[in-house]
C-alpha positions as a Markdown table, in Angstrom:
| # | Residue | x | y | z |
|---|---|---|---|---|
| 1 | Met | -0.3 | -0.2 | -0.3 |
| 2 | Val | 1.2 | 3.6 | -0.8 |
| 3 | Ser | 1.5 | 6.1 | 1.6 |
| 4 | Gly | -0.3 | 8.5 | 2.4 |
| 5 | Met | -3.3 | 6.2 | -0.1 |
| 6 | Pro | -6.8 | 4.9 | 2.0 |
| 7 | Glu | -7.2 | 1.7 | 2.7 |
| 8 | Pro | -9.8 | 0.4 | -0.1 |
| 9 | Asn | -13.3 | -0.4 | 1.3 |
| 10 | Arg | -12.3 | -4.7 | 2.0 |
| 11 | Lys | -15.5 | -6.4 | 2.5 |
| 12 | Gln | -15.1 | -9.9 | 3.8 |
| 13 | Arg | -15.5 | -12.3 | 1.1 |
| 14 | Thr | -18.8 | -13.4 | -0.6 |
| 15 | Pro | -20.2 | -17.5 | 0.4 |
| 16 | Gln | -19.0 | -17.8 | -3.0 |
| 17 | Gln | -16.3 | -16.8 | -2.8 |
| 18 | Asn | -15.5 | -18.6 | -0.1 |
| 19 | Ala | -16.6 | -22.1 | -1.6 |
| 20 | Ala | -14.7 | -21.4 | -4.4 |
| 21 | Phe | -11.6 | -21.2 | -2.4 |
| 22 | Trp | -11.8 | -24.1 | -0.5 |
| 23 | Leu | -13.1 | -25.6 | -4.4 |
| 24 | Tyr | -10.0 | -25.0 | -5.7 |
| 25 | Cys | -7.7 | -26.0 | -2.5 |
| 26 | Thr | -9.6 | -29.7 | -3.3 |
| 27 | Arg | -8.5 | -29.5 | -6.3 |
| 28 | Leu | -5.2 | -28.3 | -6.2 |
| 29 | Ala | -4.2 | -31.0 | -3.4 |
| 30 | Glu | -5.9 | -33.7 | -5.5 |
| 31 | Ala | -3.7 | -33.1 | -8.6 |
| 32 | Leu | -0.2 | -32.2 | -6.4 |
| 33 | Asn | -1.2 | -36.1 | -4.8 |
| 34 | Glu | -2.1 | -37.5 | -8.3 |
| 35 | Ala | 1.5 | -35.8 | -9.7 |
| 36 | Gly | 3.3 | -37.8 | -6.3 |
| 37 | Phe | 3.9 | -34.3 | -4.9 |
| 38 | Asp | 4.1 | -35.0 | -1.0 |
| 39 | Met | 4.6 | -32.0 | 1.0 |
| 40 | Arg | 8.1 | -32.7 | 1.6 |
| 41 | Ser | 8.9 | -33.3 | -1.8 |
| 42 | Phe | 7.1 | -30.5 | -3.1 |
| 43 | Pro | 9.2 | -28.9 | -5.9 |
| 44 | Trp | 8.4 | -24.9 | -4.4 |
| 45 | Lys | 8.8 | -25.5 | -0.8 |
| 46 | Glu | 12.6 | -24.6 | -0.8 |
| 47 | Gly | 11.8 | -21.7 | -3.0 |
| 48 | Ile | 9.2 | -19.5 | -1.2 |
| 49 | Asp | 10.0 | -17.3 | 1.1 |
| 50 | Ile | 7.0 | -17.1 | 4.2 |
| 51 | Pro | 8.9 | -15.3 | 7.1 |
| 52 | Trp | 8.0 | -17.0 | 10.1 |
| 53 | Asn | 5.6 | -15.4 | 12.5 |
| 54 | Lys | 4.4 | -15.9 | 16.0 |
| 55 | Gln | 1.2 | -17.8 | 15.3 |
| 56 | Met | 3.0 | -19.9 | 12.8 |
| 57 | Val | 5.9 | -21.1 | 14.9 |
| 58 | His | 2.5 | -21.7 | 17.6 |
| 59 | Asp | 0.3 | -24.0 | 14.6 |
| 60 | Phe | 3.3 | -25.9 | 13.0 |
| 61 | Leu | 5.7 | -26.6 | 15.9 |
| 62 | Trp | 5.0 | -26.2 | 19.2 |
| 63 | Ile | 0.8 | -27.1 | 18.5 |
| 64 | Pro | 2.2 | -30.5 | 16.9 |
| 65 | Val | 4.8 | -31.4 | 19.3 |
| 66 | Gln | 2.4 | -31.2 | 22.0 |
| 67 | Glu | -0.7 | -32.7 | 20.9 |
| 68 | Val | 2.1 | -35.4 | 20.2 |
| 69 | Met | 3.1 | -35.2 | 24.0 |
| 70 | Thr | 0.3 | -34.3 | 26.0 |
| 71 | Thr | -2.9 | -34.7 | 24.0 |
| 72 | Lys | -3.8 | -31.5 | 24.4 |
| 73 | Glu | -5.2 | -29.6 | 22.0 |
| 74 | Ser | -5.1 | -26.2 | 23.3 |
| 75 | Thr | -1.8 | -25.0 | 25.1 |
| 76 | Thr | -4.6 | -23.1 | 27.8 |
| 77 | Glu | -4.9 | -27.2 | 28.4 |
| 78 | Leu | -1.2 | -27.3 | 29.9 |
| 79 | Asn | 0.4 | -27.2 | 33.2 |
| 80 | Thr | 3.7 | -26.1 | 33.9 |
| 81 | Val | 5.8 | -29.0 | 33.6 |
| 82 | Asp | 4.5 | -29.6 | 30.1 |
| 83 | Val | 5.5 | -26.5 | 28.9 |
| 84 | Asn | 9.1 | -27.1 | 29.6 |
| 85 | Glu | 9.0 | -30.2 | 28.3 |
| 86 | Ile | 7.3 | -29.3 | 25.2 |
| 87 | Tyr | 9.8 | -26.0 | 25.0 |
| 88 | Glu | 12.6 | -28.7 | 25.4 |
| 89 | Val | 11.6 | -30.9 | 22.6 |
| 90 | Val | 10.5 | -27.9 | 20.1 |
| 91 | Asn | 14.1 | -26.2 | 21.0 |
| 92 | Arg | 16.6 | -29.2 | 20.9 |
| 93 | His | 15.2 | -30.4 | 17.3 |
| 94 | Ile | 14.7 | -26.5 | 15.9 |
| 95 | Ala | 18.6 | -26.5 | 16.7 |
| 96 | Gln | 19.9 | -29.7 | 15.6 |
| 97 | Thr | 18.3 | -29.6 | 12.4 |
| 98 | Thr | 18.5 | -25.6 | 11.9 |
| 99 | Gly | 21.6 | -24.4 | 14.7 |
| 100 | Val | 18.7 | -22.1 | 16.1 |
| 101 | Ser | 18.1 | -22.6 | 19.6 |
| 102 | Val | 16.3 | -20.1 | 22.0 |
| 103 | Glu | 16.2 | -19.5 | 25.3 |
| 104 | Trp | 13.3 | -20.0 | 27.2 |
| 105 | Pro | 12.3 | -15.4 | 28.2 |
| 106 | Ser | 12.6 | -15.0 | 31.8 |
| 107 | Glu | 11.2 | -12.9 | 34.3 |
| 108 | Glu | 13.5 | -10.1 | 33.5 |
| 109 | Ser | 13.4 | -10.1 | 29.9 |
| 110 | Leu | 9.2 | -10.1 | 30.2 |
| 111 | Ser | 9.4 | -7.0 | 32.5 |
| 112 | Glu | 11.9 | -5.6 | 30.0 |
| 113 | Gly | 9.2 | -6.1 | 27.1 |
| 114 | Gln | 6.8 | -4.7 | 29.2 |
| 115 | Arg | 8.8 | -1.6 | 29.6 |
């Protein structure tokens, strides 16, 4: 969006657009499967630059591990032990596969982040 330009009037998609979107997704998924491409072997996966955000980390890294380790679907169901154990597994795997490791936030860093 160009700075200073008014935001166009954006309405929620229509029911027809919603149906078309899901039909497209279904057909594309079927076509990719029929062509022998699963998600891991999809040739564009490596070439698409999609930055991570907190929701993606939650949805694609944390929740799958959480569900396997605890059978709990929501983070609101976790206890303090669950959180620590899931963090250790996620952090270890990410560190081993990417070299990236992020420490669990301390009380100090939480209070600093709220300033």
